[in-house]
N, CA, C and O atoms as a Tinker XYZ file with bonds, in Angstrom:
   420  protein
     1  N    116.051000   94.629000  105.699000    73     2
     2  CA   114.674000   94.309000  106.000000    64     1     3
     3  C    113.888000   95.559000  106.365000    63     2     4     5
     4  O    112.657000   95.544000  106.333000    81     3
     5  N    114.576000   96.635000  106.709000    73     3     6
     6  CA   113.912000   97.878000  107.065000    64     5     7
     7  C    113.060000   98.439000  105.939000    63     6     8     9
     8  O    111.966000   98.950000  106.181000    81     7
     9  N    113.556000   98.346000  104.702000    73     7    10
    10  CA   112.792000   98.859000  103.566000    64     9    11
    11  C    111.536000   98.023000  103.330000    63    10    12    13
    12  O    110.477000   98.571000  103.023000    81    11
    13  N    111.644000   96.706000  103.472000    73    11    14
    14  CA   110.478000   95.829000  103.300000    64    13    15
    15  C    109.431000   96.116000  104.371000    63    14    16    17
    16  O    108.233000   96.118000  104.091000    81    15
    17  N    109.889000   96.358000  105.599000    73    15    18
    18  CA   108.950000   96.695000  106.667000    64    17    19
    19  C    108.263000   98.023000  106.379000    63    18    20    21
    20  O    107.054000   98.149000  106.576000    81    19
    21  N    109.007000   98.998000  105.920000    73    19    22
    22  CA   108.410000  100.309000  105.623000    64    21    23
    23  C    107.378000  100.193000  104.499000    63    22    24    25
    24  O    106.300000  100.782000  104.580000    81    23
    25  N    107.708000   99.432000  103.449000    73    23    26
    26  CA   106.728000   99.244000  102.363000    64    25    27
    27  C    105.459000   98.596000  102.897000    63    26    28    29
    28  O    104.352000   99.015000  102.561000    81    27
    29  N    105.623000   97.573000  103.730000    73    27    30
    30  CA   104.458000   96.901000  104.299000    64    29    31
    31  C    103.642000   97.869000  105.162000    63    30    32    33
    32  O    102.417000   97.916000  105.050000    81    31
    33  N    104.315000   98.638000  106.019000    73    31    34
    34  CA   103.609000   99.556000  106.908000    64    33    35
    35  C    102.799000  100.587000  106.126000    63    34    36    37
    36  O    101.654000  100.876000  106.474000    81    35
    37  N    103.388000  101.135000  105.080000    73    35    38
    38  CA   102.680000  102.116000  104.252000    64    37    39
    39  C    101.454000  101.471000  103.625000    63    38    40    41
    40  O    100.364000  102.043000  103.659000    81    39
    41  N    101.625000  100.290000  103.057000    73    39    42
    42  CA   100.489000   99.641000  102.395000    64    41    43
    43  C     99.423000   99.219000  103.397000    63    42    44    45
    44  O     98.235000   99.259000  103.077000    81    43
    45  N     99.816000   98.818000  104.589000    73    43    46
    46  CA    98.822000   98.439000  105.599000    64    45    47
    47  C     97.942000   99.638000  105.951000    63    46    48    49
    48  O     96.724000   99.504000  106.073000    81    47
    49  N     98.556000  100.797000  106.112000    73    47    50
    50  CA    97.771000  102.004000  106.417000    64    49    51
    51  C     96.910000  102.422000  105.230000    63    50    52    53
    52  O     95.736000  102.750000  105.403000    81    51
    53  N     97.476000  102.415000  104.040000    73    51    54
    54  CA    96.725000  102.845000  102.860000    64    53    55
    55  C     95.529000  101.924000  102.625000    63    54    56    57
    56  O     94.417000  102.395000  102.390000    81    55
    57  N     95.755000  100.622000  102.689000    73    55    58
    58  CA    94.664000   99.661000  102.486000    64    57    59
    59  C     93.644000   99.783000  103.616000    63    58    60    61
    60  O     92.440000   99.696000  103.373000    81    59
    61  N     94.108000   99.981000  104.835000    73    59    62
    62  CA    93.193000  100.137000  105.965000    64    61    63
    63  C     92.293000  101.352000  105.809000    63    62    64    65
    64  O     91.088000  101.275000  106.047000    81    63
    65  N     92.879000  102.473000  105.410000    73    63    66
    66  CA    92.089000  103.695000  105.216000    64    65    67
    67  C     91.095000  103.505000  104.070000    63    66    68    69
    68  O     89.934000  103.897000  104.181000    81    67
    69  N     91.549000  102.909000  102.979000    73    67    70
    70  CA    90.649000  102.692000  101.833000    64    69    71
    71  C     89.492000  101.776000  102.219000    63    70    72    73
    72  O     88.352000  102.016000  101.824000    81    71
    73  N     89.781000  100.730000  102.988000    73    71    74
    74  CA    88.713000   99.812000  103.394000    64    73    75
    75  C     87.730000  100.484000  104.353000    63    74    76    77
    76  O     86.522000  100.273000  104.253000    81    75
    77  N     88.241000  101.285000  105.273000    73    75    78
    78  CA    87.351000  102.002000  106.193000    64    77    79
    79  C     86.471000  102.977000  105.410000    63    78    80    81
    80  O     85.270000  103.070000  105.665000    81    79
    81  N     87.060000  103.702000  104.464000    73    79    82
    82  CA    86.258000  104.596000  103.623000    64    81    83
    83  C     85.172000  103.833000  102.881000    63    82    84    85
    84  O     84.026000  104.275000  102.797000    81    83
    85  N     85.548000  102.693000  102.351000    73    83    86
    86  CA    84.598000  101.891000  101.581000    64    85    87
    87  C     83.453000  101.390000  102.455000    63    86    88    89
    88  O     82.289000  101.477000  102.063000    81    87
    89  N     83.772000  100.871000  103.622000    73    87    90
    90  CA    82.754000  100.250000  104.472000    64    89    91
    91  C     81.981000  101.267000  105.303000    63    90    92    93
    92  O     80.761000  101.166000  105.431000    81    91
    93  N     82.678000  102.241000  105.865000    73    91    94
    94  CA    82.029000  103.184000  106.787000    64    93    95
    95  C     81.348000  104.333000  106.057000    63    94    96    97
    96  O     80.322000  104.839000  106.513000    81    95
    97  N     81.912000  104.747000  104.927000    73    95    98
    98  CA    81.334000  105.868000  104.179000    64    97    99
    99  C     80.592000  105.376000  102.936000    63    98   100   101
   100  O     79.419000  105.692000  102.736000    81    99
   101  N     81.282000  104.606000  102.113000    73    99   102
   102  CA    80.736000  104.213000  100.817000    64   101   103
   103  C     79.500000  103.328000  100.885000    63   102   104   105
   104  O     78.504000  103.589000  100.210000    81   103
   105  N     79.567000  102.283000  101.701000    73   103   106
   106  CA    78.434000  101.351000  101.756000    64   105   107
   107  C     77.161000  102.013000  102.297000    63   106   108   109
   108  O     76.097000  101.839000  101.702000    81   107
   109  N     77.232000  102.767000  103.405000    73   107   110
   110  CA    76.000000  103.453000  103.835000    64   109   111
   111  C     75.461000  104.424000  102.786000    63   110   112   113
   112  O     74.251000  104.514000  102.578000    81   111
   113  N     76.372000  105.156000  102.121000    73   111   114
   114  CA    75.901000  106.062000  101.074000    64   113   115
   115  C     75.220000  105.302000   99.945000    63   114   116   117
   116  O     74.196000  105.740000   99.421000    81   115
   117  N     75.786000  104.177000   99.581000    73   115   118
   118  CA    75.214000  103.405000   98.473000    64   117   119
   119  C     73.844000  102.825000   98.844000    63   118   120   121
   120  O     72.892000  102.925000   98.071000    81   119
   121  N     73.756000  102.225000  100.022000    73   119   122
   122  CA    72.529000  101.502000  100.350000    64   121   123
   123  C     71.494000  102.324000  101.110000    63   122   124   125
   124  O     70.308000  101.997000  101.081000    81   123
   125  N     71.918000  103.375000  101.783000    73   123   126
   126  CA    70.948000  104.183000  102.524000    64   125   127
   127  C     70.570000  105.472000  101.805000    63   126   128   129
   128  O     69.466000  105.987000  101.982000    81   127
   129  N     71.493000  105.991000  100.991000    73   127   130
   130  CA    71.229000  107.265000  100.317000    64   129   131
   131  C     71.210000  107.130000   98.796000    63   130   132   133
   132  O     71.081000  108.125000   98.082000    81   131
   133  N     71.338000  105.905000   98.305000    73   131   134
   134  CA    71.329000  105.637000   96.864000    64   133   135
   135  C     72.384000  106.483000   96.128000    63   134   136   137
   136  O     72.122000  107.024000   95.054000    81   135
   137  N     73.576000  106.586000   96.728000    73   135   138
   138  CA    74.704000  107.337000   96.155000    64   137   139
   139  C     75.887000  106.373000   95.988000    63   138   140   141
   140  O     76.708000  106.260000   96.898000    81   139
   141  N     75.994000  105.679000   94.853000    73   139   142
   142  CA    77.036000  104.656000   94.693000    64   141   143
   143  C     78.406000  105.183000   94.257000    63   142   144   145
   144  O     79.305000  104.383000   93.999000    81   143
   145  N     78.589000  106.488000   94.168000    73   143   146
   146  CA    79.838000  107.034000   93.618000    64   145   147
   147  C     81.064000  106.652000   94.447000    63   146   148   149
   148  O     82.100000  106.312000   93.875000    81   147
   149  N     80.974000  106.697000   95.772000    73   147   150
   150  CA    82.133000  106.379000   96.611000    64   149   151
   151  C     82.530000  104.914000   96.429000    63   150   152   153
   152  O     83.712000  104.602000   96.286000    81   151
   153  N     81.551000  104.027000   96.433000    73   151   154
   154  CA    81.840000  102.601000   96.239000    64   153   155
   155  C     82.416000  102.367000   94.843000    63   154   156   157
   156  O     83.344000  101.577000   94.677000    81   155
   157  N     81.866000  103.052000   93.844000    73   155   158
   158  CA    82.346000  102.882000   92.476000    64   157   159
   159  C     83.774000  103.383000   92.308000    63   158   160   161
   160  O     84.505000  102.886000   91.451000    81   159
   161  N     84.176000  104.348000   93.105000    73   159   162
   162  CA    85.531000  104.905000   93.007000    64   161   163
   163  C     86.499000  104.180000   93.931000    63   162   164   165
   164  O     87.555000  103.729000   93.490000    81   163
   165  N     86.152000  104.066000   95.199000    73   163   166
   166  CA    87.065000  103.512000   96.194000    64   165   167
   167  C     87.158000  101.989000   96.081000    63   166   168   169
   168  O     88.207000  101.414000   96.372000    81   167
   169  N     86.093000  101.340000   95.671000    73   167   170
   170  CA    86.090000   99.877000   95.567000    64   169   171
   171  C     87.192000   99.331000   94.670000    63   170   172   173
   172  O     88.014000   98.539000   95.131000    81   171
   173  N     87.232000   99.730000   93.403000    73   171   174
   174  CA    88.309000   99.242000   92.530000    64   173   175
   175  C     89.699000   99.688000   92.992000    63   174   176   177
   176  O     90.671000   98.945000   92.856000    81   175
   177  N     89.787000  100.900000   93.537000    73   175   178
   178  CA    91.069000  101.382000   94.048000    64   177   179
   179  C     91.541000  100.506000   95.210000    63   178   180   181
   180  O     92.710000  100.126000   95.269000    81   179
   181  N     90.635000  100.190000   96.125000    73   179   182
   182  CA    90.987000   99.306000   97.234000    64   181   183
   183  C     91.403000   97.928000   96.713000    63   182   184   185
   184  O     92.348000   97.331000   97.228000    81   183
   185  N     90.712000   97.428000   95.707000    73   183   186
   186  CA    91.069000   96.129000   95.133000    64   185   187
   187  C     92.493000   96.109000   94.607000    63   186   188   189
   188  O     93.241000   95.165000   94.861000    81   187
   189  N     92.868000   97.149000   93.876000    73   187   190
   190  CA    94.231000   97.238000   93.348000    64   189   191
   191  C     95.239000   97.381000   94.488000    63   190   192   193
   192  O     96.260000   96.694000   94.510000    81   191
   193  N     94.949000   98.273000   95.430000    73   191   194
   194  CA    95.862000   98.493000   96.545000    64   193   195
   195  C     95.996000   97.244000   97.412000    63   194   196   197
   196  O     97.069000   96.981000   97.955000    81   195
   197  N     94.927000   96.481000   97.545000    73   195   198
   198  CA    94.994000   95.244000   98.320000    64   197   199
   199  C     95.960000   94.257000   97.672000    63   198   200   201
   200  O     96.676000   93.538000   98.370000    81   199
   201  N     95.982000   94.222000   96.361000    73   199   202
   202  CA    96.939000   93.332000   95.665000    64   201   203
   203  C     98.376000   93.753000   95.976000    63   202   204   205
   204  O     99.242000   92.908000   96.203000    81   203
   205  N     98.622000   95.061000   95.984000    73   203   206
   206  CA    99.960000   95.560000   96.328000    64   205   207
   207  C    100.268000   95.211000   97.787000    63   206   208   209
   208  O    101.393000   94.826000   98.105000    81   207
   209  N     99.289000   95.342000   98.661000    73   207   210
   210  CA    99.447000   94.966000  100.072000    64   209   211
   211  C     99.839000   93.500000  100.194000    63   210   212   213
   212  O    100.726000   93.161000  100.976000    81   211
   213  N     99.186000   92.627000   99.430000    73   211   214
   214  CA    99.514000   91.203000   99.477000    64   213   215
   215  C    100.963000   90.953000   99.083000    63   214   216   217
   216  O    101.653000   90.149000   99.711000    81   215
   217  N    101.419000   91.636000   98.054000    73   215   218
   218  CA   102.803000   91.475000   97.607000    64   217   219
   219  C    103.770000   91.959000   98.688000    63   218   220   221
   220  O    104.767000   91.295000   98.973000    81   219
   221  N    103.479000   93.110000   99.288000    73   219   222
   222  CA   104.395000   93.631000  100.310000    64   221   223
   223  C    104.388000   92.748000  101.559000    63   222   224   225
   224  O    105.437000   92.548000  102.171000    81   223
   225  N    103.232000   92.217000  101.946000    73   223   226
   226  CA   103.158000   91.326000  103.100000    64   225   227
   227  C    103.908000   90.031000  102.814000    63   226   228   229
   228  O    104.622000   89.526000  103.680000    81   227
   229  N    103.755000   89.495000  101.622000    73   227   230
   230  CA   104.466000   88.275000  101.240000    64   229   231
   231  C    105.974000   88.516000  101.244000    63   230   232   233
   232  O    106.741000   87.700000  101.755000    81   231
   233  N    106.386000   89.633000  100.673000    73   231   234
   234  CA   107.814000   89.951000  100.623000    64   233   235
   235  C    108.399000   90.063000  102.031000    63   234   236   237
   236  O    109.460000   89.502000  102.307000    81   235
   237  N    107.722000   90.774000  102.909000    73   235   238
   238  CA   108.206000   90.928000  104.282000    64   237   239
   239  C    108.210000   89.582000  105.001000    63   238   240   241
   240  O    109.159000   89.260000  105.715000    81   239
   241  N    107.166000   88.810000  104.816000    73   239   242
   242  CA   107.093000   87.497000  105.456000    64   241   243
   243  C    108.193000   86.560000  104.981000    63   242   244   245
   244  O    108.767000   85.816000  105.778000    81   243
   245  N    108.485000   86.592000  103.702000    73   243   246
   246  CA   109.554000   85.758000  103.148000    64   245   247
   247  C    110.900000   86.178000  103.713000    63   246   248   249
   248  O    111.703000   85.334000  104.111000    81   247
   249  N    111.145000   87.477000  103.748000    73   247   250
   250  CA   112.419000   87.988000  104.276000    64   249   251
   251  C    112.558000   87.715000  105.776000    63   250   252   253
   252  O    113.669000   87.533000  106.274000    81   251
   253  N    111.431000   87.685000  106.493000    73   251   254
   254  CA   111.459000   87.487000  107.943000    64   253   255
   255  C    111.414000   86.024000  108.344000    63   254   256   257
   256  O    111.611000   85.693000  109.513000    81   255
   257  N    111.159000   85.149000  107.390000    73   255   258
   258  CA   111.106000   83.719000  107.686000    64   257   259
   259  C    109.837000   83.279000  108.399000    63   258   260   261
   260  O    109.869000   82.339000  109.193000    81   259
   261  N    108.718000   83.947000  108.129000    73   259   262
   262  CA   107.456000   83.580000  108.757000    64   261   263
   263  C    106.943000   82.260000  108.206000    63   262   264   265
   264  O    107.300000   81.843000  107.104000    81   263
   265  N    106.099000   81.614000  108.999000    73   263   266
   266  CA   105.394000   80.424000  108.521000    64   265   267
   267  C    104.312000   80.865000  107.533000    63   266   268   269
   268  O    103.920000   82.032000  107.504000    81   267
   269  N    103.843000   79.928000  106.736000    73   267   270
   270  CA   102.768000   80.253000  105.784000    64   269   271
   271  C    101.495000   80.673000  106.518000    63   270   272   273
   272  O    100.739000   81.507000  106.020000    81   271
   273  N    101.256000   80.105000  107.684000    73   271   274
   274  CA   100.069000   80.467000  108.457000    64   273   275
   275  C    100.144000   81.922000  108.901000    63   274   276   277
   276  O     99.173000   82.666000  108.761000    81   275
   277  N    101.292000   82.331000  109.437000    73   275   278
   278  CA   101.447000   83.719000  109.868000    64   277   279
   279  C    101.299000   84.657000  108.678000    63   278   280   281
   280  O    100.647000   85.697000  108.769000    81   279
   281  N    101.914000   84.277000  107.559000    73   279   282
   282  CA   101.840000   85.117000  106.364000    64   281   283
   283  C    100.381000   85.268000  105.914000    63   282   284   285
   284  O     99.941000   86.369000  105.582000    81   283
   285  N     99.642000   84.164000  105.907000    73   283   286
   286  CA    98.241000   84.204000  105.480000    64   285   287
   287  C     97.398000   85.066000  106.417000    63   286   288   289
   288  O     96.534000   85.812000  105.958000    81   287
   289  N     97.641000   84.970000  107.720000    73   287   290
   290  CA    96.883000   85.783000  108.675000    64   289   291
   291  C     97.170000   87.267000  108.491000    63   290   292   293
   292  O     96.256000   88.088000  108.564000    81   291
   293  N     98.427000   87.615000  108.253000    73   291   294
   294  CA    98.767000   89.021000  108.010000    64   293   295
   295  C     98.092000   89.504000  106.732000    63   294   296   297
   296  O     97.589000   90.627000  106.680000    81   295
   297  N     98.078000   88.669000  105.709000    73   295   298
   298  CA    97.433000   89.051000  104.448000    64   297   299
   299  C     95.927000   89.224000  104.636000    63   298   300   301
   300  O     95.331000   90.147000  104.080000    81   299
   301  N     95.321000   88.346000  105.413000    73   299   302
   302  CA    93.870000   88.440000  105.655000    64   301   303
   303  C     93.500000   89.670000  106.472000    63   302   304   305
   304  O     92.359000   90.128000  106.418000    81   303
   305  N     94.440000   90.201000  107.218000    73   303   306
   306  CA    94.164000   91.382000  108.041000    64   305   307
   307  C     93.703000   92.564000  107.197000    63   306   308   309
   308  O     93.002000   93.441000  107.702000    81   307
   309  N     94.079000   92.605000  105.937000    73   307   310
   310  CA    93.678000   93.693000  105.062000    64   309   311
   311  C     92.252000   93.594000  104.562000    63   310   312   313
   312  O     91.798000   94.458000  103.812000    81   311
   313  N     91.533000   92.549000  104.967000    73   311   314
   314  CA    90.162000   92.371000  104.488000    64   313   315
   315  C     89.110000   92.758000  105.522000    63   314   316   317
   316  O     87.919000   92.796000  105.213000    81   315
   317  N     89.545000   93.048000  106.755000    73   315   318
   318  CA    88.608000   93.370000  107.832000    64   317   319
   319  C     88.868000   94.813000  108.275000    63   318   320   321
   320  O     89.993000   95.150000  108.643000    81   319
   321  N     87.844000   95.662000  108.243000    73   319   322
   322  CA    88.065000   97.058000  108.626000    64   321   323
   323  C     88.734000   97.191000  109.990000    63   322   324   325
   324  O     88.377000   96.500000  110.944000    81   323
   325  N     89.696000   98.079000  110.062000    73   323   326
   326  CA    90.462000   98.425000  111.256000    64   325   327
   327  C     91.503000   97.376000  111.666000    63   326   328   329
   328  O     92.424000   97.704000  112.414000    81   327
   329  N     91.388000   96.147000  111.208000    73   327   330
   330  CA    92.319000   95.104000  111.630000    64   329   331
   331  C     93.705000   95.312000  111.010000    63   330   332   333
   332  O     94.707000   94.921000  111.609000    81   331
   333  N     93.780000   95.912000  109.834000    73   331   334
   334  CA    95.101000   96.126000  109.232000    64   333   335
   335  C     95.950000   97.066000  110.089000    63   334   336   337
   336  O     97.177000   96.963000  110.087000    81   335
   337  N     95.313000   97.976000  110.815000    73   335   338
   338  CA    96.060000   98.881000  111.692000    64   337   339
   339  C     96.666000   98.100000  112.872000    63   338   340   341
   340  O     97.826000   98.308000  113.230000    81   339
   341  N     95.880000   97.214000  113.461000    73   339   342
   342  CA    96.381000   96.366000  114.537000    64   341   343
   343  C     97.482000   95.444000  114.022000    63   342   344   345
   344  O     98.525000   95.295000  114.659000    81   343
   345  N     97.245000   94.830000  112.873000    73   343   346
   346  CA    98.232000   93.903000  112.310000    64   345   347
   347  C     99.546000   94.618000  112.007000    63   346   348   349
   348  O    100.622000   94.050000  112.197000    81   347
   349  N     99.463000   95.849000  111.540000    73   347   350
   350  CA   100.693000   96.604000  111.244000    64   349   351
   351  C    101.523000   96.779000  112.503000    63   350   352   353
   352  O    102.743000   96.620000  112.456000    81   351
   353  N    100.901000   97.099000  113.619000    73   351   354
   354  CA   101.632000   97.258000  114.877000    64   353   355
   355  C    102.248000   95.942000  115.321000    63   354   356   357
   356  O    103.394000   95.895000  115.769000    81   355
   357  N    101.471000   94.874000  115.190000    73   355   358
   358  CA   101.958000   93.549000  115.595000    64   357   359
   359  C    103.126000   93.110000  114.709000    63   358   360   361
   360  O    104.139000   92.620000  115.208000    81   359
   361  N    102.982000   93.285000  113.417000    73   359   362
   362  CA   104.043000   92.896000  112.478000    64   361   363
   363  C    105.307000   93.714000  112.740000    63   362   364   365
   364  O    106.411000   93.169000  112.730000    81   363
   365  N    105.152000   95.005000  112.971000    73   363   366
   366  CA   106.322000   95.840000  113.267000    64   365   367
   367  C    107.043000   95.323000  114.507000    63   366   368   369
   368  O    108.273000   95.296000  114.545000    81   367
   369  N    106.294000   94.921000  115.507000    73   367   370
   370  CA   106.895000   94.379000  116.733000    64   369   371
   371  C    107.632000   93.074000  116.439000    63   370   372   373
   372  O    108.758000   92.879000  116.898000    81   371
   373  N    106.993000   92.170000  115.665000    73   371   374
   374  CA   107.636000   90.897000  115.334000    64   373   375
   375  C    108.964000   91.121000  114.613000    63   374   376   377
   376  O    109.982000   90.510000  114.940000    81   375
   377  N    108.926000   92.006000  113.631000    73   375   378
   378  CA   110.134000   92.226000  112.827000    64   377   379
   379  C    111.226000   92.865000  113.676000    63   378   380   381
   380  O    112.389000   92.469000  113.587000    81   379
   381  N    110.874000   93.830000  114.482000    73   379   382
   382  CA   111.891000   94.502000  115.312000    64   381   383
   383  C    112.472000   93.562000  116.359000    63   382   384   385
   384  O    113.648000   93.677000  116.707000    81   383
   385  N    111.663000   92.628000  116.869000    73   383   386
   386  CA   112.169000   91.675000  117.848000    64   385   387
   387  C    113.158000   90.687000  117.246000    63   386   388   389
   388  O    114.042000   90.190000  117.943000    81   387
   389  N    113.016000   90.404000  115.969000    73   387   390
   390  CA   113.892000   89.420000  115.333000    64   389   391
   391  C    115.138000   90.040000  114.715000    63   390   392   393
   392  O    116.071000   89.322000  114.353000    81   391
   393  N    115.165000   91.367000  114.590000    73   391   394
   394  CA   116.343000   92.026000  114.028000    64   393   395
   395  C    117.425000   92.117000  115.087000    63   394   396   397
   396  O    117.134000   92.359000  116.259000    81   395
   397  N    118.680000   91.922000  114.677000    73   395   398
   398  CA   119.768000   92.093000  115.644000    64   397   399
   399  C    119.890000   93.557000  116.061000    63   398   400   401
   400  O    119.603000   94.461000  115.276000    81   399
   401  N    120.315000   93.778000  117.291000    73   399   402
   402  CA   120.492000   95.134000  117.798000    64   401   403
   403  C    121.633000   95.809000  117.067000    63   402   404   405
   404  O    122.636000   95.164000  116.761000    81   403
   405  N    121.498000   97.110000  116.778000    73   403   406
   406  CA   122.598000   97.822000  116.097000    64   405   407
   407  C    123.837000   97.877000  116.991000    63   406   408   409
   408  O    123.744000   97.972000  118.215000    81   407
   409  N    124.984000   97.815000  116.346000    73   407   410
   410  CA   126.244000   97.839000  117.085000    64   409   411
   411  C    126.485000   99.227000  117.671000    63   410   412   413
   412  O    126.258000  100.235000  117.003000    81   411
   413  N    126.937000   99.274000  118.896000    73   411   414
   414  CA   127.232000  100.557000  119.547000    64   413   415
   415  C    128.550000  101.096000  119.010000    63   414   416   417
   416  O    129.491000  100.345000  118.751000    81   415
   417  N    128.594000  102.364000  118.856000    73   415   418
   418  CA   129.894000  102.826000  118.439000    64   417   419
   419  C    129.934000  104.065000  117.728000    63   418   420
   420  O    131.011000  104.521000  117.342000    81   419
């Protein structure tokens, strides 16, 4: 499950950064400065990366035995700026709490 968690964590950060760039940088440039290049570039990239994020969140949720509600909430976290960073920390905690402790030796 460690590899699934790592894939999810990477995608949560990547999608979070792309969404922050899109909303905090791209949207003001597009609507206040009439410069749509950032939105035109980062928007489709974020869309593709969000799909990968959904797959990694689903995979981790399936492996961890989450309810569909928990899985859906984690997936939705990638749609709100900055929330994917919080969700990544929370998900990491959930997964680590459910993993058995490594054997001493």
